[in-house]
All heavy atoms as an XYZ file, in Angstrom:
840
protein
N     109.405     92.579    154.822
C     109.815     92.813    156.196
C     110.632     94.106    156.263
O     111.566     94.297    155.508
C     110.637     91.642    156.701
C     111.103     91.800    158.103
S     111.862     90.241    158.655
C     112.585     90.772    160.129
N     110.261     95.019    157.176
C     110.966     96.278    157.342
C     112.206     96.056    158.209
O     112.154     95.366    159.220
C     110.073     97.319    158.012
C     108.892     97.692    157.195
N     108.987     98.550    156.132
C     107.598     97.319    157.279
C     107.788     98.691    155.592
N     106.926     97.949    156.262
N     113.294     96.669    157.808
C     114.511     96.597    158.602
C     114.613     97.767    159.569
O     115.459     97.777    160.431
C     115.721     96.564    157.686
C     115.765     95.314    156.837
C     116.947     95.304    155.894
O     117.797     96.188    155.996
O     116.991     94.401    155.064
N     113.756     98.746    159.353
C     113.730     99.876    160.267
C     112.314    100.443    160.333
O     111.469    100.147    159.498
C     114.722    100.953    159.838
C     114.311    101.693    158.598
N     114.657    101.280    157.343
C     113.558    102.799    158.435
C     114.140    102.106    156.453
N     113.463    103.040    157.088
N     112.113    101.237    161.348
C     110.887    102.006    161.464
C     111.319    103.469    161.535
O     112.483    103.761    161.311
C     110.085    101.548    162.704
O     108.829    102.208    162.721
C     110.833    101.826    163.984
N     110.417    104.365    161.803
C     110.819    105.776    161.869
C     110.597    106.322    163.278
O     109.796    105.784    164.053
C     110.011    106.639    160.885
O     108.633    106.606    161.275
C     110.185    106.154    159.456
N     111.304    107.389    163.559
C     111.149    108.033    164.856
C     109.709    108.478    165.072
O     109.168    108.360    166.171
C     112.102    109.221    164.952
C     112.274    109.850    166.315
C     112.862    108.841    167.309
C     113.153    111.081    166.234
N     109.075    108.939    164.015
C     107.681    109.376    164.107
C     106.737    108.256    164.500
O     105.730    108.479    165.167
N     107.058    107.019    164.083
C     106.221    105.877    164.436
C     106.456    105.433    165.884
O     105.564    104.863    166.508
C     106.511    104.706    163.501
C     106.067    104.958    162.065
C     106.509    103.865    161.119
O     107.733    103.678    160.955
O     105.624    103.207    160.553
N     107.639    105.678    166.404
C     107.994    105.190    167.746
C     107.702    106.193    168.863
O     107.441    105.797    169.996
C     109.478    104.812    167.793
C     109.880    103.632    166.915
C     111.398    103.472    166.907
C     109.211    102.357    167.411
N     107.781    107.475    168.546
C     107.631    108.493    169.597
C     106.162    108.780    169.883
O     105.310    108.734    169.004
C     108.327    109.779    169.169
N     105.896    109.082    171.148
C     104.549    109.515    171.542
C     104.320    110.962    171.136
O     103.252    111.337    170.680
C     104.405    109.377    173.064
C     103.096    109.852    173.618
C     102.993    109.559    175.097
C     103.289    110.801    175.895
N     103.170    110.607    177.344
N     105.363    111.778    171.291
C     105.284    113.203    170.972
C     106.590    113.652    170.330
O     107.667    113.316    170.815
C     105.062    114.034    172.263
O     103.862    113.600    172.894
C     104.986    115.519    171.964
N     106.490    114.404    169.251
C     107.633    115.087    168.639
C     107.185    116.520    168.424
O     106.187    116.765    167.745
C     108.045    114.444    167.300
C     109.245    115.181    166.700
C     108.358    112.956    167.474
N     107.902    117.467    169.020
C     107.458    118.867    168.905
C     108.642    119.819    168.980
O     109.736    119.446    169.424
C     106.465    119.189    170.026
C     107.068    119.123    171.403
C     106.024    119.300    172.494
N     106.648    119.122    173.812
C     105.989    118.817    174.910
N     104.675    118.679    174.871
N     106.627    118.687    176.044
N     108.383    121.041    168.547
C     109.364    122.115    168.678
C     108.630    123.352    169.167
O     107.422    123.498    168.965
C     110.054    122.389    167.335
O     109.112    122.747    166.339
N     109.393    124.231    169.828
C     108.787    125.454    170.364
C     109.881    126.441    170.736
O     111.056    126.062    170.844
C     107.940    125.130    171.596
C     108.733    124.462    172.699
C     107.840    123.940    173.805
C     108.702    123.159    174.805
N     107.933    122.494    175.814
N     109.499    127.690    170.923
C     110.456    128.698    171.346
C     111.056    128.359    172.702
O     110.367    127.847    173.583
C     109.786    130.059    171.463
C     109.638    130.737    170.135
O     110.291    130.371    169.166
N     108.776    131.735    170.072
N     112.322    128.683    172.835
C     112.997    128.651    174.138
C     113.640    130.026    174.283
O     114.830    130.202    174.092
C     114.034    127.530    174.185
N     112.806    131.019    174.513
C     113.256    132.404    174.475
C     113.170    132.897    173.041
O     112.706    132.174    172.147
N     113.638    134.099    172.787
C     113.521    134.667    171.438
C     114.591    134.176    170.476
O     114.419    134.265    169.259
C     113.607    136.201    171.504
O     114.845    136.563    172.125
C     112.443    136.788    172.270
N     115.677    133.648    171.003
C     116.815    133.291    170.153
C     117.061    131.796    170.021
O     118.077    131.398    169.449
C     118.090    133.951    170.698
C     117.989    135.463    170.677
O     117.389    136.006    169.731
O     118.501    136.108    171.606
N     116.169    130.981    170.542
C     116.398    129.535    170.493
C     115.086    128.794    170.236
O     114.017    129.265    170.590
C     117.000    129.050    171.816
C     118.365    129.636    172.052
C     118.935    129.233    173.354
N     120.223    129.925    173.502
C     121.106    129.659    174.406
N     120.879    128.721    175.285
N     122.233    130.317    174.453
N     115.236    127.603    169.654
C     114.105    126.696    169.464
C     114.484    125.380    170.131
O     115.585    124.870    169.935
C     113.822    126.454    167.974
C     113.423    127.763    167.296
C     112.729    125.402    167.785
C     113.250    127.633    165.788
N     113.572    124.856    170.934
C     113.832    123.597    171.601
C     112.941    122.504    171.018
O     111.824    122.767    170.569
C     113.654    123.728    173.133
O     114.246    122.608    173.763
C     112.204    123.861    173.521
N     113.472    121.295    171.003
C     112.789    120.137    170.418
C     112.642    119.074    171.493
O     113.571    118.833    172.269
C     113.614    119.554    169.271
C     113.783    120.492    168.113
C     114.681    121.545    168.160
C     113.047    120.316    166.958
C     114.838    122.411    167.089
C     113.195    121.162    165.871
C     114.088    122.221    165.940
N     111.488    118.424    171.516
C     111.222    117.335    172.456
C     110.795    116.107    171.669
O     109.900    116.185    170.826
C     110.080    117.691    173.412
C     110.343    118.935    174.224
O     111.486    119.143    174.655
O     109.382    119.699    174.426
N     111.422    114.980    171.966
C     110.998    113.685    171.425
C     110.722    112.812    172.645
O     111.642    112.485    173.406
C     112.077    113.056    170.532
C     111.594    111.723    169.968
C     112.474    114.012    169.412
N     109.462    112.483    172.851
C     109.032    111.809    174.077
C     108.443    110.443    173.720
O     107.647    110.336    172.783
C     107.980    112.663    174.814
C     108.552    114.058    175.096
C     107.540    111.978    176.111
C     107.515    115.069    175.570
N     108.819    109.432    174.495
C     108.354    108.067    174.241
C     107.393    107.620    175.335
O     107.439    108.113    176.461
C     109.554    107.120    174.152
C     110.505    107.535    173.061
C     111.581    108.370    173.337
C     110.299    107.144    171.750
C     112.437    108.795    172.331
C     111.140    107.560    170.733
C     112.221    108.390    171.027
N     106.550    106.651    174.999
C     105.533    106.177    175.935
C     106.098    105.274    177.025
O     105.503    105.173    178.097
C     104.447    105.396    175.198
O     103.777    106.234    174.306
N     107.217    104.611    176.711
C     107.719    103.637    177.683
C     109.244    103.555    177.651
O     109.884    103.988    176.687
C     107.111    102.250    177.401
C     107.425    101.775    176.003
O     108.566    101.353    175.761
O     106.522    101.854    175.133
N     109.784    103.000    178.700
C     111.236    102.873    178.871
C     111.872    102.043    177.757
O     112.943    102.380    177.256
C     111.531    102.225    180.221
C     112.999    101.985    180.487
C     113.646    103.105    181.241
O     113.086    103.559    182.233
N     114.784    103.550    180.802
N     111.196    100.975    177.346
C     111.767    100.071    176.348
C     111.986    100.785    175.010
O     113.060    100.670    174.399
C     110.856     98.852    176.158
C     111.404     97.847    175.183
C     110.485     96.625    175.038
O     109.349     96.614    175.513
N     110.993     95.608    174.388
N     111.004    101.524    174.549
C     111.132    102.244    173.279
C     112.177    103.347    173.398
O     113.013    103.533    172.515
C     109.768    102.830    172.855
O     108.797    101.784    172.845
C     109.852    103.469    171.482
N     112.139    104.077    174.500
C     113.120    105.134    174.755
C     114.539    104.563    174.731
O     115.425    105.091    174.047
C     112.798    105.779    176.105
C     113.849    106.684    176.670
C     114.154    107.900    176.075
C     114.529    106.339    177.843
C     115.121    108.741    176.608
C     115.480    107.174    178.392
C     115.780    108.369    177.769
O     116.730    109.192    178.305
N     114.759    103.476    175.445
C     116.092    102.854    175.487
C     116.515    102.367    174.109
O     117.669    102.517    173.710
C     116.115    101.692    176.485
C     116.095    102.162    177.925
O     116.387    103.350    178.192
O     115.765    101.325    178.803
N     115.573    101.766    173.385
C     115.908    101.264    172.051
C     116.384    102.393    171.142
O     117.410    102.267    170.465
C     114.712    100.539    171.422
C     114.944    100.206    169.988
N     115.878     99.284    169.572
C     114.408    100.720    168.854
C     115.894     99.224    168.256
N     115.011    100.080    167.794
N     115.656    103.504    171.116
C     116.032    104.626    170.251
C     117.376    105.201    170.690
O     118.255    105.461    169.854
C     114.935    105.706    170.235
C     115.416    106.956    169.496
C     113.663    105.164    169.585
N     117.572    105.385    171.981
C     118.857    105.911    172.471
C     120.002    105.006    172.061
O     121.028    105.455    171.567
C     118.852    106.036    173.995
C     118.070    107.188    174.535
C     118.230    107.373    176.045
N     118.171    106.134    176.799
C     119.192    105.613    177.484
N     120.342    106.223    177.518
N     119.040    104.482    178.145
N     119.852    103.719    172.274
C     120.930    102.770    172.007
C     121.155    102.546    170.512
O     122.234    102.116    170.110
C     120.643    101.457    172.726
C     120.711    101.624    174.234
C     120.079    100.466    174.997
O     119.614     99.495    174.414
N     120.056    100.573    176.317
N     120.155    102.841    169.690
C     120.309    102.660    168.240
C     121.238    103.702    167.626
O     121.776    103.486    166.542
C     118.942    102.739    167.547
O     118.487    104.088    167.490
N     121.384    104.840    168.304
C     122.202    105.916    167.761
C     121.510    106.669    166.621
O     122.149    107.426    165.893
N     120.203    106.483    166.494
C     119.468    107.131    165.405
C     119.330    108.637    165.619
O     119.327    109.404    164.654
C     118.087    106.506    165.257
N     119.209    109.080    166.859
C     119.050    110.504    167.150
C     120.198    110.961    168.039
O     120.231    110.664    169.235
C     117.698    110.775    167.836
C     117.404    112.241    168.165
C     117.481    113.122    166.916
C     116.036    112.369    168.813
N     121.147    111.656    167.406
C     122.335    112.154    168.100
C     122.566    113.612    167.695
O     121.874    114.131    166.799
C     123.578    111.341    167.697
O     123.789    111.538    166.277
C     123.410    109.859    168.001
N     123.542    114.231    168.289
C     123.916    115.591    167.874
C     124.273    115.605    166.388
O     123.902    116.518    165.661
C     125.114    116.097    168.682
C     124.806    116.387    170.125
C     126.057    116.863    170.851
N     126.417    118.213    170.477
C     126.134    119.292    171.198
N     125.514    119.169    172.349
N     126.489    120.480    170.770
N     124.989    114.572    165.942
C     125.392    114.479    164.538
C     124.168    114.351    163.626
O     124.115    114.943    162.549
C     126.340    113.295    164.331
C     127.682    113.449    165.013
C     127.645    113.203    166.537
O     126.723    112.527    167.033
O     128.549    113.719    167.217
N     123.181    113.564    164.073
C     121.942    113.431    163.304
C     121.275    114.791    163.157
O     120.829    115.166    162.063
C     120.959    112.467    164.000
O     121.604    111.222    164.238
C     119.709    112.259    163.175
N     121.204    115.526    164.254
C     120.559    116.850    164.244
C     121.299    117.794    163.294
O     120.675    118.500    162.498
C     120.490    117.424    165.676
C     120.035    118.878    165.660
C     119.558    116.579    166.538
N     122.631    117.798    163.355
C     123.413    118.666    162.463
C     123.111    118.352    160.999
O     122.873    119.258    160.201
C     124.909    118.497    162.734
S     125.471    119.205    164.293
N     123.100    117.083    160.654
C     122.833    116.699    159.277
C     121.409    116.998    158.843
O     121.172    117.491    157.737
N     120.482    116.710    159.718
C     119.063    116.867    159.393
C     118.667    118.334    159.197
O     117.897    118.675    158.304
C     118.233    116.249    160.518
C     116.791    115.928    160.263
C     116.648    114.899    159.142
C     116.154    115.398    161.532
N     119.206    119.204    160.043
C     118.833    120.613    159.990
C     119.887    121.474    159.296
O     119.726    122.688    159.194
C     118.547    121.142    161.401
C     117.294    120.549    162.001
C     117.360    119.461    162.852
C     116.046    121.060    161.671
C     116.216    118.898    163.391
C     114.890    120.508    162.193
C     114.968    119.418    163.061
N     120.981    120.853    158.856
C     122.020    121.601    158.158
C     122.671    122.653    159.026
O     122.896    123.774    158.583
N     122.961    122.299    160.282
C     123.562    123.253    161.221
C     124.901    122.716    161.718
O     125.144    121.505    161.713
C     122.632    123.535    162.425
C     121.310    124.114    161.960
C     122.409    122.293    163.272
N     125.760    123.616    162.130
C     127.012    123.239    162.771
C     126.739    122.877    164.221
O     125.763    123.345    164.825
C     128.011    124.405    162.708
C     128.400    124.804    161.292
C     129.154    123.703    160.562
O     129.967    123.003    161.196
O     128.912    123.533    159.347
N     127.599    122.064    164.794
C     127.402    121.595    166.173
C     127.303    122.746    167.172
O     126.580    122.637    168.161
C     128.547    120.656    166.566
C     128.304    120.016    167.911
O     127.462    119.088    167.985
O     128.920    120.471    168.896
N     127.980    123.860    166.899
C     127.939    124.961    167.874
C     126.596    125.672    167.939
O     126.379    126.505    168.816
C     129.078    125.952    167.630
C     128.982    126.656    166.278
O     128.097    126.325    165.452
O     129.825    127.549    166.054
N     125.674    125.363    167.019
C     124.300    125.911    167.135
C     123.436    125.069    168.056
O     122.330    125.468    168.408
C     123.653    126.040    165.765
C     124.141    127.304    165.045
C     123.326    127.692    163.853
N     121.914    127.738    164.104
C     120.992    127.516    163.150
N     121.367    127.237    161.922
N     119.710    127.582    163.431
N     123.911    123.883    168.442
C     123.170    123.053    169.395
C     123.633    123.457    170.791
O     124.781    123.232    171.163
C     123.425    121.550    169.164
C     123.026    121.154    167.746
C     122.651    120.727    170.190
C     123.408    119.719    167.382
N     122.739    124.074    171.555
C     123.139    124.542    172.885
C     122.969    123.461    173.945
O     123.649    123.497    174.964
C     122.340    125.788    173.300
O     120.957    125.445    173.380
C     122.549    126.929    172.317
N     122.054    122.551    173.722
C     121.804    121.454    174.671
C     121.381    120.225    173.879
O     120.655    120.346    172.893
C     120.663    121.795    175.634
C     120.950    123.026    176.449
O     121.815    122.956    177.331
O     120.302    124.051    176.194
N     121.812    119.062    174.331
C     121.322    117.789    173.796
C     121.261    116.862    174.999
O     122.292    116.494    175.560
C     122.253    117.227    172.720
C     121.630    116.058    171.994
C     120.976    116.241    170.789
C     121.678    114.781    172.539
C     120.395    115.167    170.137
C     121.096    113.709    171.896
C     120.450    113.898    170.683
N     120.051    116.526    175.431
C     119.865    115.842    176.709
C     118.988    114.607    176.546
O     117.943    114.670    175.887
C     119.187    116.789    177.732
C     118.918    116.085    179.044
C     120.020    118.027    177.938
N     119.404    113.509    177.125
C     118.547    112.335    177.273
C     117.998    112.402    178.690
O     118.765    112.302    179.656
C     119.344    111.059    177.031
C     119.864    110.970    175.607
C     120.775    109.795    175.359
O     121.197    109.125    176.328
O     121.087    109.544    174.190
N     116.696    112.626    178.802
C     116.076    112.884    180.098
C     115.288    111.651    180.515
O     114.114    111.469    180.169
C     115.185    114.121    180.000
C     114.659    114.593    181.306
C     115.514    114.982    182.325
C     113.296    114.654    181.536
C     115.018    115.412    183.542
C     112.790    115.083    182.747
C     113.653    115.457    183.751
N     115.962    110.768    181.262
C     115.410    109.463    181.612
C     114.056    109.520    182.341
O     113.176    108.706    182.029
C     116.410    108.677    182.465
C     117.689    108.353    181.709
O     117.715    108.464    180.462
O     118.678    107.993    182.370
N     113.843    110.428    183.312
C     112.557    110.406    184.032
C     111.339    110.599    183.130
O     110.244    110.142    183.454
C     112.689    111.561    185.035
C     114.143    111.740    185.227
C     114.757    111.408    183.890
N     111.514    111.278    181.995
C     110.385    111.541    181.090
C     110.457    110.692    179.822
O     109.640    110.880    178.924
C     110.358    113.015    180.707
N     111.430    109.768    179.724
C     111.642    108.984    178.491
C     111.742    109.938    177.300
O     111.087    109.749    176.271
C     110.529    107.971    178.251
C     110.205    107.070    179.404
C     108.895    106.726    179.693
C     111.202    106.541    180.214
C     108.587    105.884    180.749
C     110.908    105.703    181.277
C     109.598    105.386    181.553
N     112.560    110.968    177.425
C     112.604    112.027    176.418
C     114.024    112.352    175.983
O     114.963    112.281    176.777
C     111.947    113.290    176.963
N     114.150    112.703    174.719
C     115.381    113.257    174.174
C     115.058    114.683    173.784
O     114.093    114.933    173.056
C     115.873    112.444    172.954
C     116.139    110.989    173.357
C     117.119    113.095    172.347
C     116.420    110.047    172.195
N     115.852    115.633    174.284
C     115.576    117.050    174.082
C     116.833    117.721    173.551
O     117.929    117.386    173.968
C     115.171    117.698    175.413
C     113.999    117.006    176.096
C     113.789    117.488    177.514
C     113.326    118.898    177.621
N     111.940    119.159    177.243
N     116.644    118.671    172.653
C     117.782    119.474    172.216
C     117.302    120.874    171.849
O     116.113    121.096    171.606
C     118.540    118.818    171.050
C     117.736    118.582    169.808
C     117.719    119.530    168.796
C     117.009    117.418    169.648
C     116.998    119.318    167.637
C     116.271    117.198    168.498
C     116.268    118.141    167.491
N     118.240    121.805    171.849
C     117.921    123.201    171.585
C     118.897    123.752    170.551
O     120.104    123.499    170.639
C     118.010    124.032    172.882
O     117.111    123.467    173.850
C     117.643    125.486    172.644
N     118.364    124.493    169.581
C     119.170    125.135    168.544
C     119.100    126.648    168.680
O     118.035    127.194    168.987
C     118.645    124.775    167.147
C     118.630    123.312    166.736
C     118.045    123.176    165.331
C     120.010    122.714    166.789
N     120.230    127.311    168.417
C     120.221    128.772    168.320
C     119.558    129.146    167.000
O     119.843    128.556    165.963
C     121.657    129.314    168.309
C     122.416    129.118    169.570
C     123.822    129.692    169.394
C     124.745    129.217    170.474
N     126.145    129.612    170.189
N     118.676    130.137    167.034
C     118.056    130.640    165.808
C     119.055    131.499    165.044
O     119.931    132.117    165.639
C     116.860    131.532    166.150
C     115.616    130.825    166.587
C     114.558    131.897    166.930
N     113.275    131.349    167.245
C     112.299    131.171    166.342
N     112.484    131.512    165.091
N     111.147    130.669    166.716
N     118.860    131.568    163.727
C     119.666    132.477    162.919
C     119.150    133.906    163.041
O     119.911    134.862    162.899
C     119.655    132.044    161.452
C     120.378    130.729    161.175
C     120.225    130.354    159.703
C     121.847    130.825    161.553
N     117.820    134.052    163.273
C     117.202    135.364    163.456
C     116.260    135.258    164.650
O     115.651    134.215    164.877
C     116.425    135.758    162.210
N     116.107    136.322    165.430
C     115.215    136.260    166.589
C     113.765    135.997    166.192
O     113.335    136.384    165.109
C     115.338    137.649    167.221
C     116.427    138.351    166.534
C     116.737    137.617    165.273
N     113.038    135.343    167.076
C     111.622    135.087    166.857
C     110.900    136.398    166.575
O     111.023    137.355    167.338
C     111.029    134.426    168.105
O     109.640    134.285    167.978
N     110.166    136.439    165.457
C     109.428    137.641    165.102
C     110.261    138.696    164.399
O     109.740    139.733    164.007
N     111.546    138.447    164.214
C     112.418    139.415    163.561
C     112.257    139.388    162.047
O     111.622    138.485    161.495
N     112.850    140.346    161.344
C     112.766    140.390    159.882
C     113.310    139.099    159.253
O     114.386    138.628    159.633
C     113.651    141.582    159.503
C     113.734    142.402    160.743
C     113.616    141.462    161.896
N     112.541    138.541    158.337
C     112.977    137.351    157.629
C     112.744    136.057    158.362
O     112.942    134.976    157.797
N     112.303    136.127    159.595
C     112.063    134.919    160.379
C     110.646    134.452    160.075
O     109.712    135.248    160.082
C     112.253    135.238    161.872
C     112.342    134.040    162.770
C     110.998    133.411    163.007
O     110.027    134.140    163.264
O     110.916    132.180    162.888
N     110.460    133.141    159.798
C     109.164    132.677    159.298
C     108.358    131.804    160.261
O     107.260    131.388    159.930
C     109.377    131.912    157.991
O     110.209    130.780    158.229
N     108.885    131.516    161.440
C     108.157    130.668    162.387
C     108.273    131.298    163.776
O     109.143    130.942    164.567
C     108.737    129.243    162.363
C     107.942    128.265    163.212
O     106.896    128.638    163.781
O     108.400    127.117    163.334
N     107.388    132.240    164.055
C     107.457    133.037    165.282
C     107.498    132.163    166.534
O     108.241    132.417    167.466
C     106.269    134.023    165.362
C     106.233    134.725    166.712
C     106.351    135.025    164.238
N     106.702    131.101    166.544
C     106.615    130.257    167.738
C     107.566    129.063    167.700
O     107.649    128.308    168.669
C     105.185    129.773    167.936
C     104.215    130.899    168.118
C     103.304    131.209    167.128
C     104.241    131.686    169.255
C     102.429    132.263    167.266
C     103.372    132.747    169.408
C     102.461    133.036    168.418
N     108.246    128.858    166.599
C     109.188    127.745    166.479
C     108.512    126.388    166.450
O     109.178    125.357    166.584
N     107.218    126.370    166.252
C     106.468    125.118    166.375
C     106.364    124.327    165.073
O     105.794    123.234    165.065
C     105.079    125.389    166.927
S     104.127    126.525    165.934
N     106.943    124.833    163.985
C     106.866    124.123    162.702
C     108.224    123.561    162.282
O     108.420    123.249    161.111
C     106.343    125.076    161.630
C     104.975    125.634    161.933
C     103.924    124.545    162.103
O     103.871    123.601    161.323
N     103.113    124.640    163.134
N     109.139    123.403    163.215
C     110.492    122.972    162.869
C     110.735    121.470    163.054
O     111.745    120.947    162.609
C     111.508    123.757    163.721
C     111.378    125.251    163.569
C     111.508    125.708    162.127
O     112.456    125.334    161.439
N     110.548    126.497    161.647
N     109.833    120.771    163.695
C     110.067    119.371    164.054
C     109.851    118.340    162.946
O     110.377    117.226    163.048
C     109.172    118.977    165.239
C     107.712    118.920    164.881
C     107.146    117.738    164.414
C     106.918    120.049    164.974
C     105.807    117.690    164.048
C     105.583    120.011    164.607
C     105.035    118.831    164.150
O     103.723    118.787    163.777
N     109.090    118.581    161.858
C     108.784    117.500    160.912
C     109.973    116.692    160.387
O     109.834    115.484    160.197
C     108.024    118.210    159.789
C     107.304    119.316    160.501
C     108.335    119.801    161.516
N     111.151    117.282    160.148
C     112.254    116.423    159.674
C     112.593    115.283    160.635
O     113.104    114.238    160.214
C     113.427    117.398    159.543
C     112.793    118.723    159.308
C     111.528    118.698    160.158
N     112.303    115.451    161.912
C     112.606    114.395    162.892
C     111.744    113.151    162.671
O     112.159    112.041    162.991
C     112.380    114.909    164.319
C     113.311    116.024    164.776
C     112.794    116.638    166.073
C     114.716    115.491    164.958
N     110.548    113.327    162.138
C     109.593    112.220    162.028
C     110.105    111.085    161.153
O     109.767    109.928    161.375
C     108.251    112.732    161.498
C     107.557    113.783    162.360
C     106.317    114.311    161.636
C     107.199    113.221    163.720
N     110.910    111.390    160.155
C     111.334    110.358    159.206
C     112.713    109.773    159.491
O     113.227    108.996    158.682
C     111.287    110.917    157.786
O     112.127    112.048    157.684
N     113.292    110.093    160.625
C     114.587    109.494    160.972
C     114.414    107.981    161.074
O     113.574    107.496    161.835
C     115.117    110.048    162.310
C     115.490    111.517    162.166
C     116.319    109.238    162.794
C     115.899    112.172    163.475
N     115.192    107.211    160.318
C     115.077    105.756    160.413
C     115.681    105.231    161.721
O     116.739    105.677    162.143
C     115.858    105.244    159.203
C     116.767    106.355    158.822
C     116.143    107.624    159.296
N     114.970    104.316    162.328
C     115.452    103.662    163.553
C     115.476    102.159    163.265
O     114.440    101.590    162.901
C     114.525    103.956    164.749
C     115.033    103.250    166.006
C     114.392    105.453    164.982
N     116.642    101.512    163.394
C     116.710    100.077    163.116
C     115.762     99.283    164.015
O     115.515     99.657    165.169
C     118.164     99.716    163.434
C     118.909    100.997    163.488
C     117.916    102.067    163.840
N     115.249     98.193    163.488
C     114.415     97.297    164.294
C     115.279     96.664    165.392
O     116.455     96.424    165.167
C     113.823     96.187    163.426
C     112.836     96.667    162.402
C     111.468     96.996    163.000
O     111.225     96.860    164.185
N     110.577     97.441    162.139
N     114.687     96.393    166.539
C     115.479     95.739    167.609
C     115.925     94.345    167.197
O     115.347     93.705    166.388
C     114.523     95.670    168.795
C     113.217     96.227    168.370
C     113.333     96.641    166.932
């Protein structure tokens, strides 16, 4: 019997993308209110979770929003280097989301 599942198993969509040249935004979207509420109330995905998962300080998180109309949790990180700049390896910011997939979420 599993005591938890993962965010990747519960979310309908997990993605990342550019939010201008200096930021990457992340969307975690759920299919229904019940799953969305469960994940929010579990405390599995918080600003602190994001800091630990991506190894960033809280001041690099510009927004962290629970958007009820879309059953979505969204957050945005400041990039260390501008999109397309020297040393930057993900021009579109679309390859940054995989660490979110394995976040453990306790069973209800």
